[in-house]
C-alpha positions in Angstrom: -0.5 57.4 -6.3 -0.3 54.5 -8.9 -3.2 52.1 -9.1 -2.6 48.5 -8.1 -2.8 47.5 -11.8 -0.2 50.0 -12.8 2.1 49.0 -9.9 1.9 45.3 -11.0 2.7 46.1 -14.5 5.7 48.3 -13.6 7.0 45.7 -11.2 6.8 43.0 -14.0 8.6 45.2 -16.4 11.2 46.1 -13.7 12.0 42.4 -13.1 12.0 41.4 -16.8 14.0 44.5 -17.9 16.6 44.1 -15.1 17.3 40.5 -16.1 17.0 41.0 -19.9 20.7 41.4 -20.5 21.2 38.0 -18.7 18.7 36.3 -21.1 20.2 37.9 -24.2 23.8 36.9 -23.3 23.0 33.4 -22.0 20.7 32.4 -24.9 23.7 32.2 -27.2 25.0 29.4 -25.0 22.3 27.0 -26.1 22.2 27.6 -29.9 21.9 24.1 -31.3 23.1 22.6 -28.1 20.3 19.9 -27.8 21.4 18.3 -31.0 24.3 16.5 -29.4 22.2 14.1 -27.2 24.0 11.0 -28.4 27.6 12.0 -28.0 29.8 9.1 -27.0 31.5 9.3 -23.6 34.8 10.4 -25.0 33.4 13.4 -26.7 31.1 14.1 -23.7 34.2 14.8 -21.7 34.5 18.0 -23.7 31.0 19.1 -22.7 30.6 22.7 -21.7 28.0 21.7 -19.2 29.2 20.9 -15.7 27.4 19.6 -12.6 28.5 19.0 -9.0 26.6 17.4 -6.2 27.1 17.5 -2.4 25.0 16.8 0.7 25.5 17.4 4.4 23.6 16.9 7.7 21.9 20.0 9.0 20.9 18.2 12.2 22.6 19.4 15.4 24.0 16.9 17.9 21.5 18.1 20.6 17.8 18.5 21.1 16.1 21.3 19.0 12.8 23.1 19.1 10.9 21.7 16.2 9.0 23.9 13.6 5.6 23.5 12.1 3.0 23.5 15.0 1.4 26.2 17.1 2.7 24.6 20.4 6.3 24.1 21.2 7.8 20.6 20.6 11.3 19.6 21.5 13.0 16.7 19.8 13.7 13.6 21.8 15.7 11.7 19.2 16.7 11.7 15.5 14.7 9.3 13.3 16.7 10.3 10.2 18.9 13.3 9.9 17.6 16.4 8.1 19.9 17.2 5.1 21.0 19.9 2.8 21.4 18.7 -0.7 23.1 20.8 -3.4 23.3 20.7 -7.2 25.8 23.2 -8.7 25.4 23.8 -12.4 27.6 25.7 -14.9 27.4 26.3 -18.6 30.2 27.7 -20.7 30.5 28.9 -24.2 33.5 28.9 -26.6 33.9 32.7 -26.1 34.1 32.3 -22.3 30.6 33.3 -21.4 29.6 31.5 -18.1 26.1 31.0 -16.7 25.5 29.2 -13.3 23.0 28.1 -10.9 23.2 26.6 -7.4 20.1 24.8 -6.2 19.9 23.9 -2.5 17.2 21.9 -0.9 17.0 21.9 2.9 14.9 19.6 5.2 13.4 22.5 7.1 9.8 24.0 7.2 10.9 27.2 5.4 14.0 29.4 4.7 13.9 32.9 6.3 15.4 35.6 4.1 18.1 36.5 6.6 19.4 32.9 6.2 19.4 33.3 2.5 21.3 36.6 2.8 23.8 35.0 5.3 24.6 32.1 3.1 25.1 34.4 0.1 27.4 36.7 2.1 29.5 33.7 3.1 29.7 32.5 -0.5 30.5 36.0 -1.9 33.3 36.2 0.7 34.8 32.7 0.5 33.9 31.6 -3.1 33.8 34.7 -5.2 33.7 32.7 -8.5 30.1 31.9 -7.7 27.5 34.5 -8.3 25.8 34.5 -4.9 22.6 36.0 -6.4 22.2 32.8 -8.5 21.8 30.6 -5.3 18.3 29.2 -4.6 17.6 27.9 -1.2 14.3 25.9 -0.9 12.6 24.0 1.9 11.0 20.6 1.8 8.6 21.8 4.5 9.2 19.0 6.9 7.3 19.7 10.2 9.9 17.6 12.1 13.0 19.9 11.5 14.5 22.6 13.7 12.7 26.0 13.8 14.4 29.2 12.7 11.6 31.6 13.7 12.3 33.7 16.9 9.4 34.6 19.1 7.2 31.7 18.0 7.9 29.6 21.1 9.3 30.4 24.5 13.0 30.7 25.0 14.7 27.4 24.5 15.5 25.5 27.7 19.2 24.8 28.6 20.6 22.1 26.5 18.1 22.7 23.7 19.0 24.5 20.5 16.7 27.4 19.7 16.1 29.4 16.5 18.8 31.9 16.7 21.6 29.3 17.3 20.1 27.1 14.6 20.1 29.9 12.0 23.9 30.3 12.5 24.4 26.6 12.4 22.5 26.2 9.2 24.1 29.1 7.3 27.6 27.7 8.1 26.6 24.2 7.0 24.9 25.3 3.8 27.8 27.5 2.8 30.2 24.6 3.3 28.1 22.1 1.3 27.6 24.7 -1.6 31.4 25.0 -1.8 31.7 21.3 -1.9 29.2 21.0 -4.7 30.8 23.8 -6.7 34.2 22.1 -6.3 32.8 18.8 -7.4 31.7 20.1 -10.8 32.6 17.8 -13.7 31.4 17.5 -17.3 27.9 16.1 -17.3 24.8 15.3 -19.3 21.1 15.7 -18.2 17.9 14.0 -19.1 14.3 14.5 -18.0 11.2 12.6 -17.4 7.7 12.8 -15.9 6.7 10.2 -13.4 3.5 9.8 -11.3 2.9 9.2 -7.6 -0.2 9.7 -5.6 1.3 11.7 -2.7 -0.4 15.1 -2.5 -4.2 15.6 -2.0 -6.2 18.7 -1.5 -6.8 19.3 2.2 -9.4 22.1 2.1 -12.9 20.6 2.2 -16.0 22.6 1.1 -19.5 22.3 2.6 -23.0 23.2 1.3 -23.2 26.5 3.2 -20.0 27.7 1.4 -17.8 27.2 4.5 -14.4 25.5 4.1 -12.3 23.5 6.7 -8.8 22.3 6.5 -8.9 18.5 7.0 -12.6 18.7 7.2 -14.8 15.6 7.5 -15.9 14.1 4.3 -18.5 11.6 5.6 -21.0 14.4 6.3 -24.2 14.9 4.2 -23.3 18.5 3.6 -19.8 17.9 2.3 -19.5 18.9 -1.4 -15.9 18.2 -2.3 -12.4 19.5 -2.1 -11.7 23.1 -2.9 -9.5 22.2 -5.9 -7.7 19.1 -7.4 -4.3 17.6 -7.0 -1.3 17.1 -9.2 0.2 13.6 -9.0 2.7 14.3 -11.7 6.4 14.1 -10.8 8.9 16.4 -12.7 12.2 14.6 -12.8 15.6 15.7 -14.0 18.6 13.4 -14.0 22.3 14.1 -14.3 24.9 11.7 -15.7 28.7 11.6 -15.8 30.7 11.1 -19.0 30.4 7.3 -18.7 26.6 7.6 -18.5 26.5 6.7 -14.8 23.7 8.4 -12.9 25.1 11.0 -10.5 21.9 12.7 -9.2 18.3 13.6 -9.7 15.9 16.4 -9.0 12.4 15.3 -7.8 9.7 17.9 -7.9 6.3 17.0 -6.5 3.2 19.0 -5.4 3.2 17.9 -1.8 5.1 19.0 1.4 6.8 16.3 3.5 4.6 16.3 6.5 3.3 12.8 7.2 4.8 12.6 10.7 4.3 16.3 11.3 3.3 16.1 15.0 6.1 13.7 16.2 8.8 14.5 18.8 11.8 13.6 16.7 13.9 15.1 13.9 13.1 13.7 10.5 13.0 14.8 6.9 9.8 12.8 6.7 9.3 10.7 3.5 12.4 12.2 1.8 14.6 10.3 4.2 13.5 6.8 3.1 13.3 8.0 -0.5 17.0 9.0 -0.5 18.0 5.8 1.4 16.2 3.6 -1.1 17.4 5.4 -4.2 21.0 5.4 -3.0 20.8 1.6 -2.3 19.7 1.0 -5.9 22.1 3.3 -7.7 25.0 4.6 -5.6 25.8 5.7 -2.0 26.9 9.1 -3.5 23.8 9.7 -5.5 22.6 13.3 -5.3 18.8 13.7 -4.6 17.4 17.2 -4.7 13.9 17.2 -3.4 11.8 20.4 -4.2 8.2 21.1 -3.7 5.9 22.3 -6.5 2.9 24.6 -5.8 1.2 22.8 -2.9 -0.2 25.3 -0.4 -3.5 23.5 -0.2 -2.1 20.0 -0.5 -1.1 17.4 2.0 -0.1 13.7 2.0 -3.6 12.5 3.1 -6.4 11.2 1.0 -9.5 12.6 2.8 -11.9 10.9 0.6 -10.9 7.4 1.4 -10.4 8.5 5.1 -7.4 6.3 5.7 -9.1 3.1 4.6 -6.9 0.5 2.8 -3.7 2.3 3.5 -1.4 3.0 6.5 -2.0 5.9 8.9 -0.8 9.0 7.1 0.3 10.5 10.4 2.6 7.6 11.2 6.0 6.1 10.1 4.3 3.3 8.1 2.4 6.0 6.2 5.6 7.9 5.7 7.3 4.8 4.3 4.3 4.2 2.0 4.6 7.7 0.5 8.4 7.1 0.0 7.7 3.9 -1.8 5.2 5.6 -4.2 7.8 8.3 -5.0 10.6 5.7 -5.5 8.4 3.6 -7.7 7.5 6.6 -9.9 11.1 7.5 -10.3 12.1 4.0 -11.3 9.3 3.6 -13.9 10.2 7.0 -15.4 13.9 6.2 -15.7 13.2 3.6 -18.3 13.1 6.4 -20.9 15.2 9.0 -19.2 18.5 7.1 -19.4 18.3 6.8 -23.2 17.9 10.6 -23.9 20.9 12.2 -22.3 21.8 15.8 -23.5 25.4 16.8 -23.1 25.4 20.6 -23.7 21.9 21.8 -22.8 21.0 25.5 -23.0 21.4 27.2 -19.6 19.8 30.5 -18.9 19.3 31.8 -15.4 17.2 35.0 -14.9 17.0 36.3 -11.3 15.9 39.4 -9.6 13.4 41.1 -7.3 9.7 41.1 -8.1 7.3 43.5 -6.3 3.8 42.1 -5.8 0.7 43.8 -4.2 0.4 42.6 -0.7 -2.9 41.5 0.9 -4.4 44.4 2.8 -6.0 44.0 6.2 -9.6 45.2 6.0 -11.3 47.1 8.7 -13.5 44.1 9.4 -10.4 41.8 9.7 -8.7 44.2 12.1 -11.8 44.4 14.2 -12.0 40.6 14.4 -8.3 40.5 15.4 -9.0 43.0 18.2 -11.8 40.7 19.4 -9.5 37.7 19.3 -6.8 39.5 21.2 -9.3 40.6 24.0 -10.7 37.0 24.3 -7.2 35.5 24.6 -5.9 38.0 27.1 -9.1 38.1 29.2 -8.3 35.0 31.2 -4.9 36.3 32.4 -1.4 35.2 31.6 -0.8 33.0 28.6 1.8 30.3 28.8 4.7 31.0 26.3 5.0 28.2 23.7 1.4 27.2 24.0 -1.3 27.2 21.3 -2.9 30.3 22.8 0.3 32.1 22.7 0.5 31.4 18.9 -3.0 32.6 18.4 -2.3 35.8 20.3 0.8 36.4 18.2 -1.2 36.0 15.0 -3.9 38.4 16.1 -1.4 41.0 17.1 0.5 40.5 13.9 -2.7 41.3 11.9 -3.2 44.5 13.9 0.4 45.6 13.4 -0.1 45.2 9.6 -3.3 47.1 9.8 -1.6 50.1 11.5 1.4 50.2 9.1 0.2 49.0 5.7 -0.8 52.3 4.1 -2.8 52.6 0.9 -0.9 50.1 -1.4 1.3 47.7 0.6 3.7 45.5 -1.4 5.8 42.4 -1.0 9.2 42.1 -2.7 10.2 38.5 -3.5 13.3 37.0 -5.1 12.2 35.3 -8.5 14.4 33.0 -10.3 13.5 31.5 -13.7 15.8 29.0 -15.5 16.0 27.3 -18.8 17.9 24.0 -18.6 17.6 22.3 -22.0 13.9 21.8 -22.6 13.2 22.3 -19.0 12.0 25.5 -17.2 12.4 26.0 -13.5 10.7 28.9 -11.6 10.8 29.7 -7.9 8.6 31.5 -5.5 8.7 32.0 -1.6 5.2 31.0 -0.9 3.1 28.0 0.1 1.4 28.5 -3.3 -2.0 27.1 -3.9 -2.0 24.4 -6.4 -4.1 26.2 -9.1 -1.4 28.8 -9.7 1.1 26.2 -10.4 -1.2 24.3 -12.8 -1.8 27.6 -14.7 2.0 28.1 -15.0 2.6 24.5 -16.1 -0.2 24.4 -18.6 0.8 27.7 -20.3 4.5 27.3 -20.3 6.2 26.9 -23.6 8.9 24.6 -22.1 8.5 20.9 -22.7 8.6 20.4 -18.9 8.2 22.9 -16.1 9.5 22.6 -12.5 8.1 24.9 -9.9 10.0 25.4 -6.6 8.0 26.9 -3.8 9.3 28.0 -0.3 12.4 29.3 -2.0 14.6 32.2 -0.7 12.1 33.5 1.9 9.1 32.6 4.0 6.3 34.1 1.9 3.4 32.4 3.8 0.4 30.9 2.0 -0.8 32.4 -1.2 -4.5 31.4 -1.6 -6.8 31.6 -4.6 -9.7 33.9 -4.8 -12.1 30.9 -4.4 -10.5 30.0 -1.1 -11.0 33.5 0.5 -14.7 33.1 1.1 -14.5 29.8 3.0 -12.4 31.0 5.9 -10.3 27.9 6.2 -6.8 28.0 7.7 -4.2 29.2 5.1 -6.7 31.6 3.5 -7.2 34.0 6.4 -5.4 37.3 6.4 -3.2 36.2 9.3 -1.9 33.4 7.0 -1.1 35.5 4.0 1.3 38.2 3.0 0.1 38.2 -0.6 -3.4 37.5 -1.8 -5.1 36.4 -5.1 -4.2 39.7 -6.8 -0.5 39.1 -6.2 -1.0 35.5 -7.1 -2.2 36.5 -10.5 0.6 38.8 -11.1 3.1 36.1 -10.1 1.7 33.7 -12.6 1.8 36.3 -15.4 5.4 37.5 -14.6 6.6 33.9 -14.3 5.0 32.9 -17.6 6.4 35.9 -19.4 9.9 35.2 -18.2 9.6 31.4 -19.1 8.1 32.0 -22.5 10.7 34.6 -23.5 13.3 31.8 -23.2 11.4 29.8 -25.9 10.5 32.4 -28.5 7.4 31.5 -30.5 
């Protein structure tokens, strides 16, 4: 039996080795490419860098079961449609070598692996020129979008779309919009910038006795501060046509879109008004790809000021306030971005499986789950779709893991690392605690690093070691598939892959 440390090392070598040929071949594409940043429009038309944008509604024309809460909610209206937004990228070399990436952002709470597989199967069948393994599907984590998780709530009522039907609906729509984006590819340039917007705040509060509470009260004498910090930086990437007209942007912030998370309507949350305002200012066809950075312990609520001097951050005015902050940050950053367009940026895309050590259920945690199960079932039948039904499902899930985990359980994730000019992009499937993301950004050799969480699977929360002792929601074993040991391995593997694309 290999030790946990040996297994992590072998897993990292497996990922990096499997993708090594891709890195070697694709690196040639960018040799000297960033030197042509000031090509006039006529020469830019000969660029070997192509981009295509497309978007489509992923909102059914009927009520849906909404994701993101323990108790069932059914939509009563559509405030703004949930969307799938796609950026298709292709890089070509004079010798015919081609690299590609398809980035998809969906206004849903997460993307189950079976949905990713279903989309890739459709693309492999209907659009074989696209490498389906180079597709990244990420969630904005809105809590007012349709659910795709079977068994979480009771069976959907007649006339209401449940998770099984929505998965099929989403896979078809996403495959269609990927095809549209790919067919819309045109010679393009890109630029980048860093903006700032105070959107995400740490939501885990720490008290004098060492306990931690999600959304804990901060006006108590024993409150000692948040578990960690926040990241108000916005990573921004812009695409331009050969006439230097803005065609789209990637916005990467460390905060999920969940201001109006408890409402009974369909909404992408603050990304809806963000897209609306940016399209008013630039073009109705503007592509806007919203992706969430490491933000497993973040939310759009400032718990220190406790709602004073700002709108209620569980309401539509609060949602619009957050949208305004994001738009203002984008507009300010664009002052420099539009003058630094690169027409043939390096494109490298490394993708493959990464095996991480899973979080083991301890004997004590299993015993606690048994007690929770006994307490919940003692009072008799539990109403399907209720909060107690969700708690019972969590307890039984822990017990099932305990019985089947073995000595060294693992979790296999789909890791994508890209170089795009001076920019690195790296994915993970988790609600990744902020500190892991900060470690990657700080140690990355890239000039700018985008992190895309909730990508290509539902990896659940990945907490830090410091969070485990406090017992807050998102750090308990029921909330995690992978723990701090796996988080450290993810950081190191991601950094190794990124930094190999920028040799010292």
